C-alpha positions as CSV (number, residue, x, y, z in Angstrom):
1,M,-26.1,20.8,-0.6
2,C,-26.6,17.1,-1.2
3,I,-30.0,16.1,-2.2
4,A,-30.8,12.4,-1.6
5,R,-32.0,10.7,-4.7
6,Y,-33.4,7.6,-3.1
7,I,-33.2,8.0,0.8
8,H,-35.2,10.6,2.7
9,T,-36.7,11.0,6.2
10,C,-39.8,12.5,7.4
11,Q,-37.6,14.3,10.1
12,Q,-36.4,17.6,9.0
13,N,-33.4,17.6,11.2
14,E,-32.3,14.0,10.3
15,F,-29.9,13.8,7.6
16,W,-27.4,11.0,8.5
17,S,-29.2,8.4,5.9
18,A,-28.7,10.8,3.1
19,L,-24.9,11.3,3.9
20,V,-24.4,7.5,4.1
21,E,-26.1,7.1,0.7
22,K,-23.9,9.8,-0.7
23,A,-20.7,8.2,0.7
24,Y,-21.7,4.9,-0.6
25,A,-22.4,6.2,-4.0
26,K,-19.1,8.0,-4.2
27,L,-17.5,4.7,-3.2
28,I,-18.9,2.7,-6.0
29,G,-18.9,5.3,-8.8
30,S,-22.2,7.0,-8.8
31,Y,-25.9,7.2,-7.6
32,N,-27.0,5.2,-10.5
33,S,-24.5,2.4,-9.5
34,L,-26.8,2.0,-6.3
35,K,-29.4,0.6,-8.5
36,G,-29.8,-3.2,-8.9
37,G,-27.6,-5.9,-7.6
38,N,-28.0,-8.1,-4.6
39,I,-28.5,-7.1,-1.0
40,S,-25.7,-9.3,0.0
41,E,-23.3,-6.9,-1.6
42,G,-24.5,-4.0,0.6
43,M,-24.3,-6.1,3.7
44,E,-20.9,-7.1,3.0
45,D,-19.6,-3.6,2.2
46,F,-21.3,-2.2,5.4
47,T,-20.2,-4.9,7.8
48,G,-16.9,-6.4,6.2
49,G,-18.5,-9.7,6.8
50,I,-18.8,-12.8,4.5
51,A,-22.1,-12.7,2.3
52,Y,-23.4,-15.7,0.7
53,T,-26.7,-17.1,-0.9
54,R,-28.7,-19.9,-0.5
55,P,-31.7,-21.1,-2.7
56,V,-34.8,-21.4,-0.5
57,S,-35.4,-25.0,-2.1
58,S,-32.0,-26.3,-0.9
59,R,-33.7,-27.0,2.5
60,T,-36.9,-28.3,3.7
61,P,-38.9,-25.7,5.4
62,P,-38.2,-27.0,9.0
63,V,-34.6,-27.4,8.2
64,L,-34.3,-23.7,6.6
65,W,-36.1,-22.3,9.7
66,R,-33.6,-23.8,12.1
67,T,-30.8,-22.6,9.8
68,L,-32.1,-19.1,9.7
69,T,-32.8,-19.2,13.5
70,A,-29.2,-20.2,14.2
71,A,-27.8,-17.6,11.9
72,L,-29.7,-14.9,13.5
73,S,-28.6,-16.0,17.0
74,R,-25.0,-15.6,15.9
75,G,-25.6,-12.1,14.7
76,S,-25.7,-12.7,11.0
77,L,-27.8,-10.4,8.8
78,L,-30.5,-12.1,6.5
79,S,-32.4,-11.0,3.6
80,C,-34.7,-12.6,1.0
81,F,-36.3,-12.0,-2.4
82,I,-38.5,-13.2,-5.1
83,Q,-36.9,-13.6,-8.3
84,A,-38.3,-11.5,-11.1
85,K,-38.6,-13.4,-14.6
86,S,-38.2,-10.2,-16.6
87,V,-37.2,-6.6,-16.1
88,K,-40.9,-5.8,-16.4
89,E,-41.8,-7.9,-13.4
90,I,-39.3,-6.2,-11.0
91,G,-41.4,-3.9,-8.5
92,S,-44.8,-5.8,-9.3
93,V,-46.9,-6.8,-6.5
94,T,-48.0,-10.3,-6.2
95,Q,-51.6,-11.2,-4.9
96,E,-50.2,-12.1,-1.6
97,G,-48.9,-8.4,-1.5
98,L,-45.1,-9.2,-2.1
99,V,-42.9,-7.2,-4.3
100,K,-41.0,-9.3,-7.1
101,G,-37.2,-8.5,-7.4
102,H,-37.3,-6.5,-4.1
103,A,-35.2,-7.3,-1.1
104,Y,-36.7,-8.0,2.3
105,A,-35.0,-8.2,5.6
106,I,-35.5,-11.2,7.8
107,T,-35.4,-9.9,11.3
108,A,-36.6,-12.6,13.6
109,T,-37.7,-16.2,13.8
110,D,-40.3,-17.6,16.4
111,K,-43.1,-20.3,16.7
112,V,-46.3,-20.4,18.2
113,H,-48.9,-23.2,19.0
114,K,-52.2,-23.2,17.5
115,K,-54.2,-25.9,19.0
116,A,-52.0,-28.9,19.0
117,E,-49.9,-27.6,16.1
118,E,-46.4,-26.0,16.3
119,V,-46.2,-23.2,13.7
120,L,-42.8,-22.0,12.6
121,L,-42.8,-18.2,11.7
122,L,-40.4,-15.7,10.0
123,R,-40.6,-12.1,10.6
124,L,-39.9,-10.0,7.5
125,R,-39.6,-6.4,6.8
126,N,-40.1,-4.3,3.7
127,P,-37.8,-1.5,3.8
128,W,-40.2,0.8,2.0
129,G,-42.2,0.7,5.3
130,F,-45.3,-0.1,3.4
131,V,-46.7,-2.7,1.2
132,E,-47.1,-5.8,3.3
133,F,-47.9,-9.5,2.9
134,C,-51.5,-10.3,3.3
135,G,-51.7,-14.0,3.5
136,P,-51.7,-16.5,6.6
137,W,-50.1,-15.0,9.6
138,S,-49.9,-11.6,8.3
139,D,-50.9,-8.4,10.4
140,K,-54.7,-8.9,9.9
141,S,-54.8,-12.5,9.4
142,K,-57.4,-14.4,11.4
143,D,-54.8,-17.0,12.3
144,W,-53.9,-14.7,15.2
145,D,-57.3,-15.0,16.6
146,G,-56.5,-18.4,18.2
147,I,-53.2,-17.1,19.8
148,D,-53.1,-16.1,23.3
149,S,-52.5,-12.4,23.9
150,V,-49.4,-13.3,26.1
151,E,-47.9,-15.1,23.1
152,K,-48.6,-12.1,20.8
153,T,-47.1,-9.8,23.3
154,R,-43.9,-12.2,23.5
155,I,-43.3,-12.2,19.9
156,K,-44.1,-8.4,19.6
157,L,-46.9,-8.7,17.2
158,N,-47.4,-5.2,16.0
159,I,-50.4,-4.7,13.7
160,E,-49.3,-1.5,11.8
161,E,-48.7,-0.5,8.1
162,D,-45.0,-0.3,8.8
163,G,-43.6,-3.0,6.4
164,E,-43.1,-5.6,9.0
165,F,-45.1,-8.8,9.1
166,W,-45.0,-12.5,10.0
167,I,-45.2,-15.4,7.6
168,G,-45.1,-19.2,8.1
169,V,-42.2,-21.0,6.9
170,Q,-44.1,-23.3,4.6
171,D,-45.7,-20.1,2.9
172,F,-42.3,-18.6,2.9
173,C,-40.7,-21.6,0.9
174,K,-43.4,-21.4,-1.5
175,L,-43.3,-17.7,-2.3
176,F,-39.7,-16.7,-1.9
177,D,-36.7,-18.1,-4.1
178,T,-33.5,-16.9,-2.3
179,V,-32.0,-16.2,1.1
180,E,-29.0,-13.9,1.3
181,L,-26.9,-14.2,4.4
182,C,-23.9,-12.1,5.8
183,S,-21.7,-13.5,8.6
184,V,-19.4,-11.0,10.4
185,E,-17.2,-14.0,11.5
186,P,-16.4,-17.3,9.8
187,D,-17.8,-19.5,12.5
188,S,-21.1,-17.7,11.8
189,D,-21.9,-20.5,9.2
190,A,-20.5,-23.4,11.2
191,G,-23.5,-25.3,11.3
192,E,-27.3,-25.0,11.1
193,E,-27.6,-25.8,14.9
194,G,-25.1,-23.0,15.8
195,N,-22.5,-24.9,17.3
196,A,-19.9,-22.3,16.4
197,T,-16.4,-22.3,18.0
198,D,-14.5,-19.4,19.7
199,T,-14.5,-16.7,17.1
200,S,-11.5,-14.9,18.6
201,S,-9.3,-17.7,17.5
202,W,-9.5,-16.5,13.8
203,S,-7.0,-14.3,12.1
204,L,-7.8,-12.4,8.9
205,T,-5.3,-11.4,6.2
206,S,-6.4,-9.5,3.0
207,H,-4.6,-8.8,-0.2
208,K,-5.3,-6.4,-3.0
209,G,-4.1,-7.3,-6.5
210,S,-5.0,-7.2,-10.2
211,W,-5.2,-9.2,-13.4
212,V,-3.1,-7.4,-16.0
213,P,-3.6,-8.6,-19.5
214,M,-0.6,-10.3,-21.1
215,C,1.0,-10.2,-17.7
216,S,-0.7,-11.8,-14.7
217,A,-4.1,-12.6,-16.4
218,G,-3.5,-16.2,-17.3
219,G,-7.1,-17.6,-17.1
220,S,-8.3,-20.9,-16.2
221,R,-6.4,-24.2,-15.8
222,K,-7.4,-25.0,-19.5
223,N,-4.8,-22.3,-20.5
224,T,-1.9,-24.7,-19.3
225,R,0.7,-22.3,-20.8
226,T,-0.3,-19.2,-19.0
227,F,-2.2,-20.4,-15.9
228,C,1.0,-20.3,-13.7
229,K,1.2,-16.5,-14.4
230,N,-1.9,-15.7,-12.1
231,P,-1.4,-14.0,-8.9
232,Q,-0.2,-16.6,-6.3
233,F,-0.5,-16.6,-2.5
234,H,1.4,-18.6,0.0
235,L,-0.3,-20.3,2.9
236,V,1.3,-22.3,5.7
237,L,-1.1,-24.3,8.1
238,S,0.2,-25.7,11.3
239,Q,-2.6,-25.6,13.8
240,Q,-5.1,-28.2,13.7
241,D,-8.5,-27.4,14.8
242,V,-11.1,-29.7,13.3
243,E,-11.6,-33.4,13.9
244,D,-14.1,-35.8,12.0
245,V,-14.7,-33.3,9.4
246,E,-18.2,-33.4,8.0
247,I,-18.6,-32.7,4.3
248,D,-21.4,-30.2,3.7
249,E,-23.6,-30.7,0.6
250,D,-22.6,-27.2,-0.5
251,D,-19.0,-28.4,-1.0
252,L,-20.3,-30.6,-3.8
253,D,-21.1,-28.1,-6.5
254,G,-20.0,-29.9,-9.6
255,G,-16.5,-28.8,-9.5
256,D,-14.6,-26.4,-11.9
257,D,-15.6,-25.9,-15.5
258,D,-12.2,-26.9,-16.4
259,D,-11.5,-29.8,-14.0
260,D,-11.0,-32.6,-16.5
261,G,-12.0,-35.2,-14.1
262,A,-10.8,-33.6,-11.0
263,A,-14.3,-32.6,-9.8
264,A,-15.3,-36.3,-10.1
265,Q,-12.3,-37.5,-8.2
266,A,-13.0,-34.8,-5.5
267,K,-16.6,-35.9,-5.2
268,S,-15.6,-39.7,-4.7
269,S,-13.2,-38.9,-2.2
270,V,-15.7,-37.1,-0.2
271,D,-18.3,-39.8,-0.4
272,K,-17.3,-41.2,2.9
273,H,-18.8,-37.8,4.3
274,K,-16.4,-37.9,7.1
275,E,-12.4,-37.9,7.4
276,K,-11.1,-39.5,10.5
277,M,-8.2,-37.1,11.0
278,K,-7.5,-33.6,12.3
279,K,-7.5,-30.6,9.8
280,C,-6.7,-27.1,9.5
281,T,-9.8,-24.8,8.8
282,V,-9.3,-22.0,6.2
283,L,-12.0,-19.8,4.7
284,I,-11.0,-18.1,1.7
285,E,-13.1,-15.4,-0.3
286,L,-12.2,-13.8,-3.6
287,L,-13.9,-10.7,-4.5
288,Q,-13.8,-8.5,-7.7
289,M,-13.7,-4.8,-7.3
290,D,-14.7,-1.8,-9.4
291,R,-17.0,-3.7,-11.5
292,R,-20.0,-1.2,-11.3
293,L,-18.6,1.1,-14.1
294,K,-20.7,3.6,-16.1
295,D,-23.9,2.6,-14.3
296,K,-23.5,-0.9,-15.4
297,V,-22.5,-4.1,-13.7
298,H,-20.1,-6.4,-15.5
299,F,-18.8,-9.2,-13.3
300,L,-16.1,-11.5,-14.6
301,Y,-16.1,-15.2,-14.2
302,I,-13.5,-15.7,-11.3
303,G,-12.3,-18.7,-9.1
304,Y,-9.4,-19.9,-7.1
305,H,-7.4,-23.0,-7.0
306,I,-5.4,-24.5,-4.1
307,Y,-2.3,-26.7,-4.4
308,K,0.0,-28.4,-1.9
309,D,3.4,-26.7,-2.1
310,S,6.2,-29.3,-2.2
311,T,8.8,-27.8,-4.3
312,G,8.7,-24.1,-3.8
313,S,8.6,-23.7,-7.7
314,F,5.3,-22.8,-9.4
315,S,6.1,-23.2,-13.2
316,K,3.9,-24.7,-15.8
317,A,5.6,-28.0,-14.9
318,F,4.3,-27.9,-11.3
319,F,0.6,-27.1,-12.1
320,D,0.8,-29.9,-14.8
321,A,2.1,-32.5,-12.3
322,N,0.1,-31.6,-9.0
323,P,-3.5,-32.2,-8.5
324,L,-5.8,-29.8,-6.7
325,V,-6.5,-30.0,-3.0
326,G,-9.1,-27.3,-2.9
327,R,-11.0,-24.7,-5.0
328,S,-13.8,-22.2,-5.0
329,G,-16.0,-24.3,-7.3
330,Q,-17.1,-23.4,-10.8
331,Y,-16.0,-20.1,-12.2
332,R,-19.0,-17.7,-11.5
333,N,-19.8,-14.2,-12.7
334,V,-20.6,-12.8,-9.2
335,R,-19.0,-10.2,-7.0
336,A,-17.4,-12.8,-4.6
337,V,-16.7,-16.5,-4.4
338,W,-15.8,-18.2,-1.1
339,R,-15.4,-21.6,0.6
340,K,-14.4,-23.0,3.9
341,V,-11.9,-25.8,3.3
342,H,-10.3,-28.3,5.7
343,L,-6.7,-29.0,4.8
344,D,-3.9,-30.9,6.3
345,P,-1.0,-29.2,7.9
346,G,1.7,-28.0,5.4
347,H,2.5,-25.4,2.9
348,Y,-0.1,-24.4,0.2
349,V,-0.2,-22.0,-2.9
350,I,-3.6,-20.2,-3.7
351,V,-4.0,-19.2,-7.5
352,V,-6.7,-16.6,-8.2
353,S,-7.8,-16.3,-11.9
354,T,-10.5,-15.2,-14.3
355,Q,-11.9,-17.9,-16.6
356,R,-10.7,-16.3,-19.7
357,P,-7.1,-15.0,-20.2
358,N,-6.0,-11.4,-20.6
359,Q,-9.3,-9.9,-19.0
360,P,-8.3,-6.9,-16.8
361,G,-9.7,-6.6,-13.1
362,V,-9.0,-5.7,-9.6
363,F,-9.4,-8.4,-6.8
364,F,-9.5,-8.5,-3.1
365,L,-8.6,-11.7,-1.3
366,R,-9.5,-12.4,2.2
367,I,-8.1,-15.3,4.1
368,Y,-9.6,-16.5,7.5
369,A,-7.4,-19.0,9.4
370,K,-6.8,-20.2,12.9
371,K,-4.1,-18.4,14.9
372,G,-0.9,-20.0,14.5
373,N,-1.3,-20.4,10.8
374,T,0.4,-17.8,8.4
375,L,-0.3,-16.7,5.0
376,G,1.0,-14.0,2.6
377,V,1.8,-12.9,-1.0
378,R,4.1,-15.2,-2.9
379,E,7.0,-12.9,-3.6
380,I,9.8,-13.6,-6.1
381,T,13.1,-11.6,-5.4
382,C,15.1,-11.0,-8.5
383,P,18.6,-12.8,-8.1
384,T,21.5,-10.5,-8.6
385,A,23.7,-13.0,-10.6
386,F,21.9,-12.1,-13.6
387,T,24.8,-10.2,-15.0
388,T,27.0,-13.0,-15.2
389,T,24.7,-15.4,-16.7
390,V,24.1,-13.9,-20.3
391,M,26.1,-10.6,-20.6
392,S,29.6,-12.2,-19.8
393,N,29.5,-15.2,-22.0
394,P,33.0,-15.4,-23.8
395,P,32.9,-14.9,-27.5
396,S,33.4,-17.8,-30.0
397,P,36.3,-18.0,-32.3
398,E,34.1,-17.4,-35.3
399,E,32.6,-14.2,-33.8
400,Q,36.0,-13.1,-32.8
401,R,37.2,-13.3,-36.4
402,M,34.0,-11.3,-37.7
403,V,34.9,-8.6,-35.2
404,Q,38.4,-8.4,-36.0
405,K,37.7,-8.2,-39.8
406,W,35.1,-5.5,-39.3
407,F,37.4,-3.5,-37.1
408,D,40.2,-3.7,-39.6
409,E,38.0,-2.6,-42.4
410,Q,35.6,0.0,-40.5
411,A,37.2,1.4,-37.3
412,G,38.6,4.8,-37.1
413,P,42.1,6.0,-36.0
414,D,41.5,5.2,-32.4
415,D,40.6,1.5,-33.4
416,K,37.1,1.9,-32.0
417,L,33.5,1.8,-33.2
418,N,30.7,4.4,-32.4
419,A,27.0,3.5,-32.2
420,M,26.3,3.7,-35.9
421,E,29.4,1.6,-36.9
422,F,28.4,-1.1,-34.3
423,M,24.9,-1.2,-35.7
424,K,26.2,-1.9,-39.0
425,L,28.5,-4.7,-37.7
426,L,25.6,-6.3,-35.7
427,N,23.1,-6.2,-38.7
428,T,25.7,-7.7,-41.0
429,V,26.3,-10.6,-38.5
430,L,22.7,-11.0,-37.4
431,E,19.7,-12.4,-39.5
432,K,17.4,-9.8,-40.7
433,D,14.5,-10.6,-38.3
434,Y,17.1,-10.0,-35.5
435,H,18.5,-6.6,-36.6
436,V,18.8,-4.0,-33.9
437,P,18.3,-0.2,-34.3
438,L,20.6,2.7,-33.4
439,E,19.0,3.4,-30.0
440,T,19.4,-0.2,-28.8
441,C,23.0,-0.2,-30.0
442,R,23.6,2.9,-27.8
443,Q,22.2,1.2,-24.9
444,L,24.3,-1.7,-25.5
445,I,27.5,0.4,-25.7
446,F,26.7,2.1,-22.3
447,T,26.7,-1.3,-20.7
448,Q,30.5,-1.2,-21.3
449,D,33.2,0.8,-19.6
450,T,33.8,3.3,-22.3
451,G,35.2,6.1,-20.3
452,G,32.0,8.1,-21.2
453,R,33.0,8.3,-24.9
454,G,30.4,5.8,-26.1
455,R,32.9,4.0,-28.3
456,L,33.6,0.2,-28.3
457,S,36.9,-1.6,-28.4
458,R,37.6,-5.0,-30.1
459,D,37.0,-7.0,-26.9
460,Q,33.8,-5.1,-25.9
461,A,32.3,-5.6,-29.4
462,D,33.4,-9.3,-29.1
463,N,31.7,-9.6,-25.6
464,L,28.4,-7.7,-26.9
465,L,28.1,-9.7,-30.1
466,S,28.4,-13.1,-28.0
467,S,25.9,-11.7,-25.6
468,L,23.4,-11.0,-28.5
469,R,23.9,-14.6,-29.8
470,S,23.0,-16.0,-26.3
471,L,19.9,-13.6,-26.0
472,Q,18.9,-14.7,-29.7
473,S,18.9,-18.4,-28.7
474,I,16.8,-17.6,-25.7
475,F,14.3,-15.5,-27.7
476,L,14.1,-18.6,-30.3
477,E,13.5,-20.9,-27.6
478,Y,10.5,-18.9,-26.1
479,D,9.0,-17.6,-29.4
480,E,6.7,-20.6,-29.1
481,D,4.6,-19.8,-32.4
482,S,7.6,-18.7,-34.3
483,S,6.2,-15.3,-35.0
484,G,9.3,-13.3,-34.5
485,T,8.1,-11.8,-31.2
486,I,7.3,-12.9,-27.6
487,S,4.3,-12.2,-25.7
488,P,4.5,-10.7,-21.9
489,F,4.0,-14.5,-20.7
490,E,6.9,-15.5,-22.9
491,L,9.0,-12.6,-21.8
492,S,8.8,-13.9,-18.2
493,Q,10.2,-17.1,-19.2
494,A,12.8,-15.7,-21.5
495,L,14.1,-13.5,-18.7
496,K,14.1,-16.4,-16.4
497,A,16.2,-18.5,-19.0
498,A,18.6,-15.2,-18.9
499,G,19.1,-15.5,-15.3
500,V,16.4,-13.3,-13.5
501,Q,12.9,-14.2,-12.2
502,C,10.7,-11.1,-11.9
503,D,7.4,-10.9,-10.0
504,N,4.2,-9.6,-11.8
505,N,4.8,-6.1,-10.6
506,I,8.2,-5.9,-12.2
507,L,6.9,-7.7,-15.5
508,H,4.1,-5.3,-15.8
509,M,6.3,-2.3,-15.2
510,L,8.8,-3.8,-17.9
511,W,6.0,-4.2,-20.4
512,E,4.6,-0.6,-19.7
513,R,8.2,0.7,-20.2
514,F,9.4,-1.2,-23.4
515,G,5.9,-2.5,-24.9
516,S,4.5,0.8,-25.7
517,G,1.0,-0.6,-25.7
518,E,1.8,-3.4,-28.1
519,Q,0.9,-7.1,-27.3
520,Q,4.1,-8.6,-28.6
521,L,7.8,-7.6,-28.3
522,P,10.3,-7.9,-31.2
523,F,13.8,-9.2,-30.5
524,Y,15.3,-5.6,-30.3
525,I,12.9,-4.6,-27.6
526,F,13.8,-7.8,-25.6
527,V,17.5,-6.8,-26.2
528,S,16.6,-3.4,-24.6
529,C,14.8,-4.8,-21.8
530,V,17.7,-7.1,-20.8
531,T,20.1,-4.3,-21.3
532,R,18.2,-2.0,-19.0
533,L,17.9,-4.7,-16.3
534,Q,21.8,-5.4,-16.6
535,V,22.5,-1.6,-15.8
536,L,20.0,-1.6,-13.0
537,F,21.4,-4.7,-11.4
538,S,24.9,-3.3,-11.7
539,L,23.9,0.0,-10.1
540,F,22.2,-1.9,-7.3
541,E,25.3,-4.0,-6.5
542,S,27.5,-1.0,-6.5
543,E,25.1,1.0,-4.1
544,S,26.6,1.7,-0.7
545,S,23.7,2.8,1.0
546,L,22.4,0.3,3.7
547,E,18.9,1.8,3.6
548,V,18.6,1.2,-0.2
549,K,19.9,-2.3,0.1
550,S,17.6,-3.1,2.8
551,R,14.6,-2.3,0.6
552,G,15.6,-5.0,-1.8
553,I,16.2,-5.3,-5.5
554,N,12.5,-5.4,-6.1
555,T,11.9,-2.0,-4.9
556,W,14.9,-0.7,-6.6
557,L,13.8,-2.0,-10.0
558,L,10.2,-0.7,-9.7
559,R,11.5,2.9,-8.8
560,L,14.0,3.2,-11.7
561,L,12.4,1.1,-14.6
562,A,10.0,4.1,-15.2
563,V,13.0,6.7,-15.4
């Protein structure tokens, strides 16, 4: 039997709340993981909505009241809390009867007239069911004495110790620090007066992905060499839906930590506060997952950037040459960052990243767009012309002479070399830093048609030596720090130079298959990697099954690279 650690009920036959608590604790790791955090996380998890936070000080009391009223009318969930300045303050009760570091639900707004004055009120509820506000307009406040009984009935004034109470918006703004909102639909935060559009016109696409160190965790734009390795998503906007776009003050958040002037340019471009043209509205939210580990919360600094896609190629050169057209704002160590952006029709690429490179993490990307717009993962399909790019280069005359001399001196009666003899040939010709071990030589030999005997003819040895020379040149070019090794980021560029462009899933599999936990690959491992790919490409080309071919080369590689 499950015994609830936090939730309980006075009814002996009511157990649903404890079961929900148990399921949620299992989802996020443990019961202890339920402690702490923001209520917006829970609201988002239970509704699938979009949660966001607003400082109470960001609005004047009347404007804040109108904002919360409009949000409630659209079905948004609202909560608020008083920020505790230290751990010791959490749970302490102020002289007004409010608990610090504790979430209150905002369940309603209303207004009453006292004499000639209009009083704006908020109804709050303490989820404990007790400990209530004892200031003006609370249950036992004398302020209610001047209010007509009909008005009291209309606003459902209930004078009980049930955790629910009314508070004036002026006092609310003085006592509370933060309001958290959770909107079920993107239009729920359309404006303070609630002029939302038809929510049925929105379509949602979601993607789950990961940042893999040394593979797809390229870091922020400051890391110019690796930023392009971050996960990328393609967005096509065609249906315009907004005219005379108003720029909200929340869009002006100071920009990215690594903007290098881009934020200032973005601010100056929106100083007009209105763009006299139609736009496409998109809401993009990036969430990080599984960060409540071992009863601790450790959020990475995350963000996303949006670029106009004009080339279809998203290499380092593309990101160096093209400006941002949208972003999530500064990198923040919160569970989710989101923004509603208004873009011109066209093709875009969204790059999601952590601020620092090589930080592992799992993320969830949600993109709301108007129907008629399309979005999806930017996939890379490996070209099957790979085998003719590097592994079939004709041998040079000098290399032919070396091979002929070696065969004359070392070959057996059949005028062929086995793996050991071929290794000695290669390590005599190649520089010391580029020697290859016996196992790599065996792999190379079986890329050739040896009739199953594992022995090389003169022509085959010529071809393999020439291919190794080509791979050596590529390896040298992408060994940017001249360490004699290449990183996973450098590996992807080296493979591209060899004629194959792999997506992050295949690169990750390659690294797991050949890297053996190391952060750098020596030359002979690079050769093994290329050799393995050559064999798999050849097998795919010779495959006669239409079902296998229809799944594509990427699926083929992912299945067989682990073998």
